[in-house]
PDB file of N, CA, C and O in Angstrom, chain B, residues numbered from 101:
ATOM      1  N   UNK B 101       4.337   1.782  -1.292  1.00  0.00           N
ATOM      2  CA  UNK B 101       3.614   2.473  -0.258  1.00  0.00           C
ATOM      3  C   UNK B 101       2.389   1.642   0.116  1.00  0.00           C
ATOM      4  O   UNK B 101       1.755   1.041  -0.752  1.00  0.00           O
ATOM      5  N   UNK B 102       2.059   1.609   1.396  1.00  0.00           N
ATOM      6  CA  UNK B 102       0.877   0.909   1.874  1.00  0.00           C
ATOM      7  C   UNK B 102      -0.249   1.917   2.055  1.00  0.00           C
ATOM      8  O   UNK B 102      -0.074   2.972   2.664  1.00  0.00           O
ATOM      9  N   UNK B 103      -1.408   1.564   1.510  1.00  0.00           N
ATOM     10  CA  UNK B 103      -2.550   2.472   1.541  1.00  0.00           C
ATOM     11  C   UNK B 103      -3.755   1.740   2.112  1.00  0.00           C
ATOM     12  O   UNK B 103      -4.020   0.594   1.751  1.00  0.00           O
ATOM     13  N   UNK B 104      -4.483   2.401   3.002  1.00  0.00           N
ATOM     14  CA  UNK B 104      -5.714   1.857   3.564  1.00  0.00           C
ATOM     15  C   UNK B 104      -6.857   2.796   3.228  1.00  0.00           C
ATOM     16  O   UNK B 104      -6.744   4.013   3.372  1.00  0.00           O
ATOM     17  N   UNK B 105      -7.957   2.215   2.778  1.00  0.00           N
ATOM     18  CA  UNK B 105      -9.169   2.982   2.480  1.00  0.00           C
ATOM     19  C   UNK B 105     -10.253   2.459   3.412  1.00  0.00           C
ATOM     20  O   UNK B 105     -10.551   1.264   3.416  1.00  0.00           O
ATOM     21  N   UNK B 106     -10.841   3.349   4.198  1.00  0.00           N
ATOM     22  CA  UNK B 106     -11.912   2.980   5.126  1.00  0.00           C
ATOM     23  C   UNK B 106     -13.219   3.530   4.574  1.00  0.00           C
ATOM     24  O   UNK B 106     -13.332   4.721   4.280  1.00  0.00           O
ATOM     25  N   UNK B 107     -14.205   2.647   4.438  1.00  0.00           N
ATOM     26  CA  UNK B 107     -15.511   3.051   3.902  1.00  0.00           C
ATOM     27  C   UNK B 107     -16.565   2.763   4.965  1.00  0.00           C
ATOM     28  O   UNK B 107     -16.638   1.654   5.494  1.00  0.00           O
ATOM     29  N   UNK B 108     -17.382   3.772   5.273  1.00  0.00           N
ATOM     30  CA  UNK B 108     -18.398   3.646   6.317  1.00  0.00           C
ATOM     31  C   UNK B 108     -19.792   4.015   5.810  1.00  0.00           C
ATOM     32  O   UNK B 108     -20.687   4.287   6.610  1.00  0.00           O
ATOM     33  N   UNK B 109     -19.983   4.028   4.498  1.00  0.00           N
ATOM     34  CA  UNK B 109     -21.272   4.448   3.943  1.00  0.00           C
ATOM     35  C   UNK B 109     -21.846   3.367   3.043  1.00  0.00           C
ATOM     36  O   UNK B 109     -21.118   2.526   2.515  1.00  0.00           O
ATOM     37  N   UNK B 110     -23.155   3.403   2.878  1.00  0.00           N
ATOM     38  CA  UNK B 110     -23.809   2.449   1.976  1.00  0.00           C
ATOM     39  C   UNK B 110     -24.349   3.154   0.728  1.00  0.00           C
ATOM     40  O   UNK B 110     -25.376   2.761   0.175  1.00  0.00           O
ATOM     41  N   UNK B 111     -23.653   4.182   0.304  1.00  0.00           N
ATOM     42  CA  UNK B 111     -24.012   4.900  -0.917  1.00  0.00           C
ATOM     43  C   UNK B 111     -23.266   4.236  -2.066  1.00  0.00           C
ATOM     44  O   UNK B 111     -22.035   4.249  -2.085  1.00  0.00           O
ATOM     45  N   UNK B 112     -23.990   3.650  -3.034  1.00  0.00           N
ATOM     46  CA  UNK B 112     -23.334   2.897  -4.104  1.00  0.00           C
ATOM     47  C   UNK B 112     -22.238   3.665  -4.829  1.00  0.00           C
ATOM     48  O   UNK B 112     -21.191   3.093  -5.131  1.00  0.00           O
ATOM     49  N   UNK B 113     -22.449   4.935  -5.113  1.00  0.00           N
ATOM     50  CA  UNK B 113     -21.451   5.711  -5.843  1.00  0.00           C
ATOM     51  C   UNK B 113     -20.158   5.882  -5.031  1.00  0.00           C
ATOM     52  O   UNK B 113     -19.066   5.877  -5.599  1.00  0.00           O
ATOM     53  N   UNK B 114     -20.280   6.031  -3.732  1.00  0.00           N
ATOM     54  CA  UNK B 114     -19.101   6.165  -2.868  1.00  0.00           C
ATOM     55  C   UNK B 114     -18.300   4.866  -2.890  1.00  0.00           C
ATOM     56  O   UNK B 114     -17.080   4.889  -3.050  1.00  0.00           O
ATOM     57  N   UNK B 115     -18.981   3.743  -2.730  1.00  0.00           N
ATOM     58  CA  UNK B 115     -18.317   2.441  -2.768  1.00  0.00           C
ATOM     59  C   UNK B 115     -17.670   2.186  -4.125  1.00  0.00           C
ATOM     60  O   UNK B 115     -16.541   1.702  -4.200  1.00  0.00           O
ATOM     61  N   UNK B 116     -18.379   2.508  -5.181  1.00  0.00           N
ATOM     62  CA  UNK B 116     -17.887   2.312  -6.551  1.00  0.00           C
ATOM     63  C   UNK B 116     -16.605   3.107  -6.775  1.00  0.00           C
ATOM     64  O   UNK B 116     -15.628   2.579  -7.307  1.00  0.00           O
ATOM     65  N   UNK B 117     -16.609   4.367  -6.372  1.00  0.00           N
ATOM     66  CA  UNK B 117     -15.418   5.208  -6.536  1.00  0.00           C
ATOM     67  C   UNK B 117     -14.252   4.707  -5.682  1.00  0.00           C
ATOM     68  O   UNK B 117     -13.100   4.772  -6.113  1.00  0.00           O
ATOM     69  N   UNK B 118     -14.535   4.212  -4.488  1.00  0.00           N
ATOM     70  CA  UNK B 118     -13.470   3.694  -3.628  1.00  0.00           C
ATOM     71  C   UNK B 118     -12.831   2.453  -4.251  1.00  0.00           C
ATOM     72  O   UNK B 118     -11.606   2.326  -4.252  1.00  0.00           O
ATOM     73  N   UNK B 119     -13.640   1.543  -4.775  1.00  0.00           N
ATOM     74  CA  UNK B 119     -13.093   0.353  -5.430  1.00  0.00           C
ATOM     75  C   UNK B 119     -12.329   0.719  -6.692  1.00  0.00           C
ATOM     76  O   UNK B 119     -11.286   0.131  -6.978  1.00  0.00           O
ATOM     77  N   UNK B 120     -12.830   1.674  -7.442  1.00  0.00           N
ATOM     78  CA  UNK B 120     -12.113   2.106  -8.651  1.00  0.00           C
ATOM     79  C   UNK B 120     -10.761   2.705  -8.297  1.00  0.00           C
ATOM     80  O   UNK B 120      -9.757   2.387  -8.934  1.00  0.00           O
ATOM     81  N   UNK B 121     -10.723   3.571  -7.285  1.00  0.00           N
ATOM     82  CA  UNK B 121      -9.474   4.173  -6.836  1.00  0.00           C
ATOM     83  C   UNK B 121      -8.490   3.099  -6.363  1.00  0.00           C
ATOM     84  O   UNK B 121      -7.309   3.131  -6.708  1.00  0.00           O
ATOM     85  N   UNK B 122      -8.987   2.164  -5.583  1.00  0.00           N
ATOM     86  CA  UNK B 122      -8.127   1.092  -5.070  1.00  0.00           C
ATOM     87  C   UNK B 122      -7.555   0.256  -6.209  1.00  0.00           C
ATOM     88  O   UNK B 122      -6.379  -0.106  -6.182  1.00  0.00           O
ATOM     89  N   UNK B 123      -8.376  -0.052  -7.209  1.00  0.00           N
ATOM     90  CA  UNK B 123      -7.895  -0.828  -8.356  1.00  0.00           C
ATOM     91  C   UNK B 123      -6.843  -0.063  -9.147  1.00  0.00           C
ATOM     92  O   UNK B 123      -5.876  -0.659  -9.621  1.00  0.00           O
ATOM     93  N   UNK B 124      -7.013   1.236  -9.295  1.00  0.00           N
ATOM     94  CA  UNK B 124      -6.003   2.036  -9.990  1.00  0.00           C
ATOM     95  C   UNK B 124      -4.688   2.051  -9.203  1.00  0.00           C
ATOM     96  O   UNK B 124      -3.609   2.003  -9.794  1.00  0.00           O
ATOM     97  N   UNK B 125      -4.780   2.116  -7.883  1.00  0.00           N
ATOM     98  CA  UNK B 125      -3.578   2.098  -7.064  1.00  0.00           C
ATOM     99  C   UNK B 125      -2.863   0.757  -7.163  1.00  0.00           C
ATOM    100  O   UNK B 125      -1.633   0.711  -7.175  1.00  0.00           O
ATOM    101  N   UNK B 126      -3.618  -0.331  -7.233  1.00  0.00           N
ATOM    102  CA  UNK B 126      -3.005  -1.645  -7.386  1.00  0.00           C
ATOM    103  C   UNK B 126      -2.262  -1.745  -8.709  1.00  0.00           C
ATOM    104  O   UNK B 126      -1.209  -2.377  -8.783  1.00  0.00           O
ATOM    105  N   UNK B 127      -2.803  -1.125  -9.756  1.00  0.00           N
ATOM    106  CA  UNK B 127      -2.115  -1.116 -11.047  1.00  0.00           C
ATOM    107  C   UNK B 127      -0.780  -0.397 -10.940  1.00  0.00           C
ATOM    108  O   UNK B 127       0.156  -0.715 -11.673  1.00  0.00           O
ATOM    109  N   UNK B 128      -0.682   0.569 -10.036  1.00  0.00           N
ATOM    110  CA  UNK B 128       0.552   1.315  -9.811  1.00  0.00           C
ATOM    111  C   UNK B 128       1.475   0.625  -8.817  1.00  0.00           C
ATOM    112  O   UNK B 128       2.428   1.228  -8.324  1.00  0.00           O
ATOM    113  N   UNK B 129       1.189  -0.649  -8.523  1.00  0.00           N
ATOM    114  CA  UNK B 129       2.025  -1.476  -7.659  1.00  0.00           C
ATOM    115  C   UNK B 129       2.025  -1.027  -6.191  1.00  0.00           C
ATOM    116  O   UNK B 129       3.018  -1.222  -5.490  1.00  0.00           O
ATOM    117  N   UNK B 130       0.952  -0.446  -5.734  1.00  0.00           N
ATOM    118  CA  UNK B 130       0.823  -0.073  -4.322  1.00  0.00           C
ATOM    119  C   UNK B 130       0.194  -1.240  -3.554  1.00  0.00           C
ATOM    120  O   UNK B 130      -0.515  -2.052  -4.148  1.00  0.00           O
ATOM    121  N   UNK B 131       0.441  -1.333  -2.257  1.00  0.00           N
ATOM    122  CA  UNK B 131      -0.237  -2.292  -1.392  1.00  0.00           C
ATOM    123  C   UNK B 131      -1.485  -1.604  -0.860  1.00  0.00           C
ATOM    124  O   UNK B 131      -1.393  -0.613  -0.135  1.00  0.00           O
ATOM    125  N   UNK B 132      -2.662  -2.134  -1.225  1.00  0.00           N
ATOM    126  CA  UNK B 132      -3.913  -1.461  -0.878  1.00  0.00           C
ATOM    127  C   UNK B 132      -4.802  -2.384  -0.051  1.00  0.00           C
ATOM    128  O   UNK B 132      -4.971  -3.561  -0.370  1.00  0.00           O
ATOM    129  N   UNK B 133      -5.360  -1.828   1.007  1.00  0.00           N
ATOM    130  CA  UNK B 133      -6.326  -2.527   1.846  1.00  0.00           C
ATOM    131  C   UNK B 133      -7.584  -1.675   1.917  1.00  0.00           C
ATOM    132  O   UNK B 133      -7.520  -0.465   2.129  1.00  0.00           O
ATOM    133  N   UNK B 134      -8.728  -2.324   1.738  1.00  0.00           N
ATOM    134  CA  UNK B 134     -10.022  -1.654   1.933  1.00  0.00           C
ATOM    135  C   UNK B 134     -10.654  -2.251   3.181  1.00  0.00           C
ATOM    136  O   UNK B 134     -10.774  -3.469   3.310  1.00  0.00           O
ATOM    137  N   UNK B 135     -11.054  -1.379   4.095  1.00  0.00           N
ATOM    138  CA  UNK B 135     -11.749  -1.803   5.297  1.00  0.00           C
ATOM    139  C   UNK B 135     -13.188  -1.310   5.211  1.00  0.00           C
ATOM    140  O   UNK B 135     -13.440  -0.105   5.175  1.00  0.00           O
ATOM    141  N   UNK B 136     -14.129  -2.252   5.179  1.00  0.00           N
ATOM    142  CA  UNK B 136     -15.555  -1.922   5.130  1.00  0.00           C
ATOM    143  C   UNK B 136     -16.087  -1.908   6.558  1.00  0.00           C
ATOM    144  O   UNK B 136     -15.895  -2.863   7.310  1.00  0.00           O
ATOM    145  N   UNK B 137     -16.755  -0.820   6.925  1.00  0.00           N
ATOM    146  CA  UNK B 137     -17.239  -0.643   8.279  1.00  0.00           C
ATOM    147  C   UNK B 137     -18.713  -0.262   8.245  1.00  0.00           C
ATOM    148  O   UNK B 137     -19.150   0.478   7.364  1.00  0.00           O
ATOM    149  N   UNK B 138     -19.468  -0.767   9.199  1.00  0.00           N
ATOM    150  CA  UNK B 138     -20.882  -0.404   9.306  1.00  0.00           C
ATOM    151  C   UNK B 138     -21.692  -0.839   8.097  1.00  0.00           C
ATOM    152  O   UNK B 138     -21.591  -1.986   7.662  1.00  0.00           O
ATOM    153  N   UNK B 139     -22.498   0.071   7.549  1.00  0.00           N
ATOM    154  CA  UNK B 139     -23.398  -0.293   6.450  1.00  0.00           C
ATOM    155  C   UNK B 139     -22.682  -0.658   5.153  1.00  0.00           C
ATOM    156  O   UNK B 139     -23.288  -1.283   4.283  1.00  0.00           O
ATOM    157  N   UNK B 140     -21.423  -0.289   5.000  1.00  0.00           N
ATOM    158  CA  UNK B 140     -20.720  -0.603   3.750  1.00  0.00           C
ATOM    159  C   UNK B 140     -20.428  -2.093   3.610  1.00  0.00           C
ATOM    160  O   UNK B 140     -20.101  -2.556   2.518  1.00  0.00           O
ATOM    161  N   UNK B 141     -20.543  -2.855   4.709  1.00  0.00           N
ATOM    162  CA  UNK B 141     -20.291  -4.290   4.661  1.00  0.00           C
ATOM    163  C   UNK B 141     -21.272  -4.979   3.695  1.00  0.00           C
ATOM    164  O   UNK B 141     -20.947  -6.019   3.122  1.00  0.00           O
ATOM    165  N   UNK B 142     -22.439  -4.415   3.520  1.00  0.00           N
ATOM    166  CA  UNK B 142     -23.467  -5.002   2.647  1.00  0.00           C
ATOM    167  C   UNK B 142     -23.364  -4.481   1.211  1.00  0.00           C
ATOM    168  O   UNK B 142     -24.379  -4.325   0.532  1.00  0.00           O
ATOM    169  N   UNK B 143     -22.145  -4.212   0.751  1.00  0.00           N
ATOM    170  CA  UNK B 143     -21.946  -3.632  -0.581  1.00  0.00           C
ATOM    171  C   UNK B 143     -22.498  -4.509  -1.693  1.00  0.00           C
ATOM    172  O   UNK B 143     -22.922  -3.991  -2.726  1.00  0.00           O
ATOM    173  N   UNK B 144     -22.504  -5.829  -1.507  1.00  0.00           N
ATOM    174  CA  UNK B 144     -22.996  -6.730  -2.557  1.00  0.00           C
ATOM    175  C   UNK B 144     -24.477  -6.505  -2.847  1.00  0.00           C
ATOM    176  O   UNK B 144     -24.922  -6.689  -3.980  1.00  0.00           O
ATOM    177  N   UNK B 145     -25.238  -6.112  -1.838  1.00  0.00           N
ATOM    178  CA  UNK B 145     -26.666  -5.843  -2.017  1.00  0.00           C
ATOM    179  C   UNK B 145     -26.908  -4.572  -2.824  1.00  0.00           C
ATOM    180  O   UNK B 145     -27.999  -4.381  -3.361  1.00  0.00           O
ATOM    181  N   UNK B 146     -25.911  -3.709  -2.916  1.00  0.00           N
ATOM    182  CA  UNK B 146     -26.040  -2.435  -3.618  1.00  0.00           C
ATOM    183  C   UNK B 146     -25.562  -2.515  -5.062  1.00  0.00           C
ATOM    184  O   UNK B 146     -25.576  -1.513  -5.778  1.00  0.00           O
ATOM    185  N   UNK B 147     -25.138  -3.704  -5.493  1.00  0.00           N
ATOM    186  CA  UNK B 147     -24.650  -3.907  -6.856  1.00  0.00           C
ATOM    187  C   UNK B 147     -25.748  -3.610  -7.872  1.00  0.00           C
ATOM    188  O   UNK B 147     -26.901  -3.992  -7.677  1.00  0.00           O
ATOM    189  N   UNK B 148     -25.388  -2.929  -8.955  1.00  0.00           N
ATOM    190  CA  UNK B 148     -26.334  -2.623 -10.032  1.00  0.00           C
ATOM    191  C   UNK B 148     -25.558  -2.489 -11.335  1.00  0.00           C
ATOM    192  O   UNK B 148     -24.329  -2.548 -11.340  1.00  0.00           O
ATOM    193  N   UNK B 149     -26.267  -2.310 -12.425  1.00  0.00           N
ATOM    194  CA  UNK B 149     -25.575  -2.128 -13.700  1.00  0.00           C
ATOM    195  C   UNK B 149     -24.834  -0.795 -13.732  1.00  0.00           C
ATOM    196  O   UNK B 149     -23.785  -0.684 -14.366  1.00  0.00           O
ATOM    197  N   UNK B 150     -25.362   0.197 -13.066  1.00  0.00           N
ATOM    198  CA  UNK B 150     -24.704   1.502 -13.019  1.00  0.00           C
ATOM    199  C   UNK B 150     -23.458   1.468 -12.127  1.00  0.00           C
ATOM    200  O   UNK B 150     -22.450   2.104 -12.437  1.00  0.00           O
ATOM    201  N   UNK B 151     -23.534   0.725 -11.019  1.00  0.00           N
ATOM    202  CA  UNK B 151     -22.426   0.612 -10.082  1.00  0.00           C
ATOM    203  C   UNK B 151     -22.120  -0.872  -9.844  1.00  0.00           C
ATOM    204  O   UNK B 151     -22.626  -1.462  -8.889  1.00  0.00           O
ATOM    205  N   UNK B 152     -21.292  -1.477 -10.708  1.00  0.00           N
ATOM    206  CA  UNK B 152     -20.993  -2.918 -10.610  1.00  0.00           C
ATOM    207  C   UNK B 152     -19.995  -3.220  -9.477  1.00  0.00           C
ATOM    208  O   UNK B 152     -18.819  -3.487  -9.722  1.00  0.00           O
ATOM    209  N   UNK B 153     -20.486  -3.172  -8.262  1.00  0.00           N
ATOM    210  CA  UNK B 153     -19.624  -3.317  -7.095  1.00  0.00           C
ATOM    211  C   UNK B 153     -19.033  -4.711  -6.957  1.00  0.00           C
ATOM    212  O   UNK B 153     -17.878  -4.855  -6.555  1.00  0.00           O
ATOM    213  N   UNK B 154     -19.804  -5.734  -7.281  1.00  0.00           N
ATOM    214  CA  UNK B 154     -19.298  -7.101  -7.158  1.00  0.00           C
ATOM    215  C   UNK B 154     -18.153  -7.332  -8.135  1.00  0.00           C
ATOM    216  O   UNK B 154     -17.145  -7.943  -7.781  1.00  0.00           O
ATOM    217  N   UNK B 155     -18.305  -6.848  -9.357  1.00  0.00           N
ATOM    218  CA  UNK B 155     -17.248  -6.996 -10.364  1.00  0.00           C
ATOM    219  C   UNK B 155     -15.966  -6.278  -9.920  1.00  0.00           C
ATOM    220  O   UNK B 155     -14.874  -6.837 -10.021  1.00  0.00           O
ATOM    221  N   UNK B 156     -16.101  -5.049  -9.432  1.00  0.00           N
ATOM    222  CA  UNK B 156     -14.931  -4.289  -8.994  1.00  0.00           C
ATOM    223  C   UNK B 156     -14.261  -4.928  -7.778  1.00  0.00           C
ATOM    224  O   UNK B 156     -13.035  -4.917  -7.667  1.00  0.00           O
ATOM    225  N   UNK B 157     -15.058  -5.480  -6.873  1.00  0.00           N
ATOM    226  CA  UNK B 157     -14.472  -6.125  -5.697  1.00  0.00           C
ATOM    227  C   UNK B 157     -13.731  -7.400  -6.082  1.00  0.00           C
ATOM    228  O   UNK B 157     -12.702  -7.718  -5.487  1.00  0.00           O
ATOM    229  N   UNK B 158     -14.238  -8.131  -7.068  1.00  0.00           N
ATOM    230  CA  UNK B 158     -13.532  -9.327  -7.551  1.00  0.00           C
ATOM    231  C   UNK B 158     -12.201  -8.942  -8.192  1.00  0.00           C
ATOM    232  O   UNK B 158     -11.180  -9.585  -7.948  1.00  0.00           O
ATOM    233  N   UNK B 159     -12.214  -7.907  -9.000  1.00  0.00           N
ATOM    234  CA  UNK B 159     -10.973  -7.434  -9.618  1.00  0.00           C
ATOM    235  C   UNK B 159      -9.984  -7.031  -8.535  1.00  0.00           C
ATOM    236  O   UNK B 159      -8.794  -7.332  -8.625  1.00  0.00           O
ATOM    237  N   UNK B 160     -10.483  -6.349  -7.512  1.00  0.00           N
ATOM    238  CA  UNK B 160      -9.625  -5.893  -6.418  1.00  0.00           C
ATOM    239  C   UNK B 160      -8.963  -7.069  -5.700  1.00  0.00           C
ATOM    240  O   UNK B 160      -7.749  -7.066  -5.499  1.00  0.00           O
ATOM    241  N   UNK B 161      -9.742  -8.059  -5.318  1.00  0.00           N
ATOM    242  CA  UNK B 161      -9.187  -9.185  -4.562  1.00  0.00           C
ATOM    243  C   UNK B 161      -8.306 -10.071  -5.441  1.00  0.00           C
ATOM    244  O   UNK B 161      -7.312 -10.614  -4.957  1.00  0.00           O
ATOM    245  N   UNK B 162      -8.647 -10.230  -6.717  1.00  0.00           N
ATOM    246  CA  UNK B 162      -7.819 -11.037  -7.618  1.00  0.00           C
ATOM    247  C   UNK B 162      -6.501 -10.330  -7.950  1.00  0.00           C
ATOM    248  O   UNK B 162      -5.535 -10.974  -8.359  1.00  0.00           O
ATOM    249  N   UNK B 163      -6.466  -9.018  -7.776  1.00  0.00           N
ATOM    250  CA  UNK B 163      -5.244  -8.245  -8.028  1.00  0.00           C
ATOM    251  C   UNK B 163      -4.404  -8.102  -6.763  1.00  0.00           C
ATOM    252  O   UNK B 163      -3.528  -7.242  -6.681  1.00  0.00           O
ATOM    253  N   UNK B 164      -4.683  -8.956  -5.778  1.00  0.00           N
ATOM    254  CA  UNK B 164      -3.948  -9.013  -4.512  1.00  0.00           C
ATOM    255  C   UNK B 164      -4.230  -7.850  -3.579  1.00  0.00           C
ATOM    256  O   UNK B 164      -3.409  -7.526  -2.721  1.00  0.00           O
ATOM    257  N   UNK B 165      -5.392  -7.215  -3.742  1.00  0.00           N
ATOM    258  CA  UNK B 165      -5.824  -6.235  -2.756  1.00  0.00           C
ATOM    259  C   UNK B 165      -6.417  -6.953  -1.565  1.00  0.00           C
ATOM    260  O   UNK B 165      -6.927  -8.065  -1.703  1.00  0.00           O
ATOM    261  N   UNK B 166      -6.361  -6.341  -0.403  1.00  0.00           N
ATOM    262  CA  UNK B 166      -6.875  -6.963   0.803  1.00  0.00           C
ATOM    263  C   UNK B 166      -8.191  -6.286   1.184  1.00  0.00           C
ATOM    264  O   UNK B 166      -8.251  -5.071   1.370  1.00  0.00           O
ATOM    265  N   UNK B 167      -9.238  -7.095   1.295  1.00  0.00           N
ATOM    266  CA  UNK B 167     -10.579  -6.593   1.626  1.00  0.00           C
ATOM    267  C   UNK B 167     -10.940  -7.094   3.021  1.00  0.00           C
ATOM    268  O   UNK B 167     -11.033  -8.299   3.253  1.00  0.00           O
ATOM    269  N   UNK B 168     -11.143  -6.156   3.945  1.00  0.00           N
ATOM    270  CA  UNK B 168     -11.482  -6.487   5.329  1.00  0.00           C
ATOM    271  C   UNK B 168     -12.843  -5.922   5.669  1.00  0.00           C
ATOM    272  O   UNK B 168     -13.232  -4.855   5.193  1.00  0.00           O
ATOM    273  N   UNK B 169     -13.568  -6.665   6.512  1.00  0.00           N
ATOM    274  CA  UNK B 169     -14.881  -6.191   6.955  1.00  0.00           C
ATOM    275  C   UNK B 169     -15.074  -6.546   8.419  1.00  0.00           C
ATOM    276  O   UNK B 169     -16.117  -6.238   8.996  1.00  0.00           O
TER     277      UNK B 169
END
């Protein structure tokens, strides 16, 4: 199944949960695409120890997920 996740917010917890969900779907052999729109494009600036967005995005792209902005 092909799945697209569209994120339009710059709330770290929202981005973190979206990347976690996408990574879990990739483990289940789904085709997953994340589309970052508006303020969510700057997700790297929101990275923190509580919400490791850069780490999750690397796992996502290395697991053959497609990240669009």
